[in-house]
N, C-alpha and C positions, 0 to 999 in steps of 0.2 A: 237594421242598425249596422254601421260599419264595424268591421272587426276591431279596429283600433280603439273604439269607444266602448266595447263590450265590458272590459274589466273596470274601466273608470266608472261606469254606471253602477257597478256593484258597490263601490266606495261611497257613492252619493246616497244610497238607500238609507244606511244608518244616520247619515248627516241630515237627511230630510226628516227623519223621525225625531232627531234632537231638536231641530228648528220648530217643528210642529208642537212638540211638548213644551218648548220654551215660550210659545205664544199663549199657552193655556194658563188659566188661574190655578194655583196650587190646590185649591179645594176640590177640583174636578178629578178626584182620584181614579174613578172608574174609567173616565175618558182617557186619562194619562196612561193607565195600564193598557187600555184597548189599543192606543196608538203604538205603544211599545210592542205589543203582541203582533199587531199588523206589520210593523216594520221588520221584526225578526222573521216573521213568516214570509214576507216578501224577499228578504235576503236568502232564505233557504230555497224558496221557489226559483229565484234567479240562478242560484248555483246549480240547482238540479237542471235547469234549462241549459246552462253552460255545459254540463255533463253530456246532455243530448247532442250538443254541437261539437264536442271534442272528438278528435280522431285518435283512438288509443294505439293505433299501429304506428304512429309517428313519434319517434323518440325525443325529438327536439321540443322547444317551447312553441306554444301556439297563442294566438290572439295578441301578438307582440305589438306594443305601443311604446314609443319613445319620444320624449320632448326634453330638450336640453334645459337644465335648471340653472346651473352656474358654470359657464364655460371655463372660468379661471380655475375653479376648484375641481372641474371634471365631473361634477354631479349632474344627474339627469333624472327625470321622472319616467322611469321605465317599468312597465307592467307586462307580465307574461306568465303563463302557467304550463306545467308539464303534468304527467300523471300523478306524481307524488304531491305536488302542491294542490292539485284539484281535490285529491282525497282529503287533505288537510282543510281545504275550504269547506267541503261538505261537512266534515266533523265540527268545525268551528261554528258554522251557521246553524247546524242542528242544536248544538249545546247552547248557543245564544238564545234560541227559542225556548229550550228547556229551562234556562235560567230565569227567563221572564215568567214562564208558567209556574215556576217554583217560588216566585216572589209575592204571592198573594198575601203573605203574612206581614209584609212591610206596611207600616201605618204612619211612620214619621218621615217627614221630608220626602214624600213620595215622588214629587216632580224631580227633585235633584237626583234621587236614586236612579230613576229610569233614564234620565239624561246621561248620567255617568255610565250606566250599564251599556247603553247604545254606543256611546263614544268608545268605550273599551272594545266592544265587538268590532266596530268599524276599523279601529287601529290594528287589532289582531288579524283581521282579514287582510289589511294592508301588508302585514309581515309576510303572508303567504303569496301575495300578488307581486311584491317588489322583485325586480330583477336588476336593481342597482344597489350596491352595498351601502352607499350613503343613505339612500332612501330606506332600505331595509333597517338600518340602524336607527333612523329617525322614527319610523313606525314602532320599532322595538321599544325605544326609550319612552316615547309618548304613551304607549299602551300601559306602562306601569303607573302612570300618574292617576288616572281614574280608578284603577284597581286599588291603589293605596288609600284613596278617600273612601272607597266602598268598604274596605276592611276597617278603616279607622272609625267611621261614623255608624256603620250598620252591623258591626260584628258582635261577638259575644263578650263575656266578662273580661277576657284577656285580649281584647281587640287592640289596645294601645301598643302593647308589646309585640303583637303579631304584625301590626302595620309597620312598626319601627324595623323589625327584622326583615319584612318584605322590602322595605325601601333600601335597607343597608346592603343586604347580600346581592340582589340582582344588580344594584347600582355599581357595587364594587366589581362584580363579574363583567359588567358591560364595559368597564374601562379596559379590561384585557382584550375584549373584542375590538375596541377602537384602536388600541395599541397595535394589534396584529394587522388591521386594515391599513393603518398609516405606514407601518414598516413594509408591508407588501407593496404599497403604492410607491414607496421611496426606493425599494430594492430593485425594482424592474426598470431597466433603462427604457425611456420612451413611454412609460405608463402615464397616461393623461386622463383616464376616466375610471370610474368605479363600477362600470357595467359588469355584471357578474360573468357573462360569457367571456369577455375580453380578459378580465382578471383571472378567470379560471385557466385560460390558455397561458397567461403569463406566469401564474403560480407553478404550473407543472414544469416550467423550464428552470426553476430554481434548483440549486444543489440540495441534496437530501438533508444535510445538516441545517440549512436555513429553513427548509420546509418543516422540520421537526420543531424548531423553536417557535415558528409561527403557529403551527398546529397546537402546541401546548397552550399558547395564549387563547386560541379559540376554544380549546377543551375546557379551560377554567371558566371562561365567560359563558359558554353555552351549557357547561356542566352544572353551573349553579342554577340556572333556570330550569334545566332538565331534572334537577334534584337528584343527581347521582351521588353515591357514597364516595368520598366523605364531604361533599359540598352541599349536602341536603339540609343543613341545620335549620334554615328558615322555613322549609316547606311544611313539615308537620304542624308547627306552631301557627303558620298562616292559615292552613286549611282548617284547623280546629278553632282558631280565633275568629275566622270570617263567618259571615252568614252563609247558609247552605247554598243559595244561588251563586254567590261569589266563589265559594269553594269549588263548585262545579266548573267555573271558568278557570280557576287556578290549576286544578288537577287535570281537567279535560282539555284545556287549550294552551295555557301558558307553558306547562311541561312539554307539550308537543312543539312549541316554538323553539325550545332549546334543542330538541332532537332534530328538528328540521334544519336549524342553523348548522348543527354539527354535520349533517349529511351534505350540505352545501360546502362546508369547509373541507370535508374529506374529498369531494370531487375536485376541489381546487388544489389540494396538496396530497395527492395519492401516495407518493413515496413516503411521506411522513406517516400516513395512516398504516401503510404496510409495515414500516419499521417499528411502529408502536403496537402492532397487533397483539403481541403476547402480553405486555403490561396492561393494555386496555381490557383484554379478556379476563385477566385475573381481577382487575378492578370491578368488572361487571359481575363476576361470580361472587365476589365479596359483598357487593351491594345487594345481590339477590338474597343471600343468606342473612345478612344483617337486617334488611327490611322485613323479611319474613319472621325472624326471631322477635324483633321488636313489636311487630303487629300481633304476634301470638301473646305477647306480654301485656298488651293494653287491656284496660277494663272499661273503656267507653267505645261506643260504636264508631264515632267520628275519628278518634285517634287510631283505631285499628285500620280504618280505611286509609288514613293519611300515611301510615307506615307501609301498608300494603302497596300504596302507589310508588313508594321508593323502590320496592322490590320489582314492581312491574316495569318501571322505567329502566332499571338495570337489565331486565330481560331484553328490552329494545336495544340497549347498548351492546349486549352480547351478540344479538343478531347482526348488528352493523359491523362488529369486529370480525365476523367470519370472512368478510370480504368476498363472498360469493353470492350468486343469484338467489339461492334458497334462503340463506340467512338474512340478507337485506330485505327480501320480501317479507320474511317473518317479522323483522323489526318494524316495518311500516304497518303491517297487519296488527302488531301488538299495540301500536299507537291508537289505531281505530278501536280495537277490542277494549282496551283500557278506558278510552274516552267514553264509550257507550256505557260500560258497566259502572264506572265511577260517577257518571251523571245520575244513574238510577240510585246508587247507594247514598250519595250525598243528599239527594232529594228525600230519600227515606230517613236518613239521619236527621235532617232538619225537622221532619214531622215528629220524629221520636223526641227530639229536644223540646219541641213546642208543646207536646201533649203528654209525654211520659214523665219528664223530669219535673221537679218542683212539686210533685204530688206525693204525700207520705205513703209509703208502703207499696208504691208502684215500681215494678221491675220488668225485665224483658219477659219473664214467664207470665206475668199477669197480662201483658199485652197480647199474647197469643189468644187468650179467651176474650179479652175486651176489644181487641182490634184485629179481627181475623184477616181482613183484606191486607192490612199492613204486614202482618206476620207471614202470610203466604207469599206475597210479592218479595219480601225481604229474603225468604228462604231461596226463592228462585234466583234473585240477584246474587246471593252469596255463592250458590253453586255455579252460576255463570262466571263469577269472578275467578274461580280456580281453574277455569279452562276445561270443563268437562267436554267429552266428545259431543259434537253437534252445536258448539258455540264458536264464535269468532276467536276467542282466546285459544281454543284447541288448534284451530288452523294456524294461528300465529306460532304457537309453541311447537307444532309439528315441523313447520318450516325452519324454525331456529334449531331444532334438534338435527334435522337433516343437514342444514348448513354447518352446524357445529361438528357433526361427525365427519363431514368432508374436510373440515379445516384441522381438527384436532383428534379425530378418532374416538377411542373409548373414553377420553377424559370428559366428554360432554355428559357422561353419566352422573357427574357431580350435580347436575341440574336437578336430578331426582330428589336430592335432599331438600331443596327448596320447595318442591312440589309437596313433599310429605308434611313439611311445617305448615305450608299454606292450607293444606287439607285439614290439618289438626285444628287450627284456630277457626276455620269456617265451620267445621263440625261442632266445635264447642259452642259457637254462637247459635247454630241451629238447635243444638240441644237445649240451650237456655230458652229459646222461643217455644219449644215443644213441651218442656217440662210443665206438669200441672202445678199451678200456683196455689198457695193457701187460700182458702175461701175469703179470708179477710182482706186479701190484696186484690181480688178481682173486681176492682171498682168499675164504674161506668165511665168509659172514655170514648171520645169521638174517633171513629175509624177513619182511615185514609179517604180523602174526598175522591169523587169520581174523576176529577181532573188530574189529581196526583196519581191515582191508580192507572189512568189511561197513559199518562206520560211515562211512568216507570215501566209499564208493560210494553209500550212502544219501543223503549230503549232496549229492554231485554229481548223483545221480539226481533229487533234489528240485528242483535248479536246472534240470535238463533238462525236468522235468515242467512247471514253471512256464513255461519258455521255449516249450514246444510247446503248452501249454494254459493260458494265463494267465487265462482267463475267471473262474474262481471267485475268484481273488485280486483281480481288477479289480472284480468285483461287490461283494466284501466291503468294499473301501475307497471305492467309487464315490460313495456318498451323502455320506460325511464329507468327501471331497476336494472335491466340488462345492460343498458348503456353505462350505468354507474359501476356495475360489477366488472365490466370489461376493462376499466381503468386499473384494476388490481390483478388482472390475469397475468 
């Protein structure tokens, strides 16, 4: 296969799955689910194959493909990847497969559900593949549409409000992104295309004051989708109101789209990023503490995960604001670590909602005795979430701490307050699972299925594998991260 068509083929895989499902009668639920499972498995397999063909020692983009779309507007169909975008592709394709595996409980409008799920995955993959800002923006906006309907029609009791907030907040944020892109296009003399590499070179030539205004627009737009404090209002509601598989995509992939976009904006406007380093680091620390405190204050498993995600994304922002190699590496690693563990946690939360709630007298303590597989895996996932040594979260946290110490010295010790709060609510949740329940509450409940068990264990195992042997992932992103960090040196 020609290098130019490698990435385009990845976009066709989800599209092929959508077309196949569209041709099937709606009553063939098992076959519809099987095609969705095969499609997401093929996407993951293809991205793994791309990884085997990728040269991690080359800092530039690879598998470059360009086709002029609209010469008058300067837009083009440009696909390419570097080490950072390839990591995001691996994460997005893996969580797309996990979302399908977690969707066995869907019984209504099954055909439409899986078609929307595959459309969402294909568009989110397009966000990480695009190397033209107009194309990036198109994929970004279009990916929100199937996710809106997935929340609206297959969510929980509060799905209508969750879908409305999901539509309102990211849409408003995306207008700031569009405004920044149009301003940048207009400010640079001779700018005729939206290709990322060319706009990056043009953006760096702008005066610092102009860069700051443009970056603030990007920060608002990407910050909403990234769910950073105080732009996070939609995120906990959308995660708790959506079905578990959709929540996996929201926290595991959509949040990462915001961080990824902010990384691209920082490389285009490095002087602005450097000038705003102090305020952004304070914002990140505030988000870390805020998310951790609210997560500690929640009484439902899903809500706790949702607010813990706000804190986790603030840690990624903190790593990015260090503007050095160690911190940026930690930020990207945090995206991976959070994506893996939040996938496992929302999968388990969906099972808890489906089998624990609505039964009189059933609580977390009763589930330890009635559902031992669920309880044991949940304990493992919770300990993985706080970044214990030997997990991907620990490697990410260690790099952020090193990068933070290089940037701010002893002030980075404030991060330890967040770690203590996170440990407290995790230990409280574990204590509830391990506490012996009253005999009257230990009802007979179905335990986690073998498929759910295998999926959750695989995600936790991937986090442990990265924690114990992070070298392949560090090598994959190393050249791209160093190139980015050099802009701020």
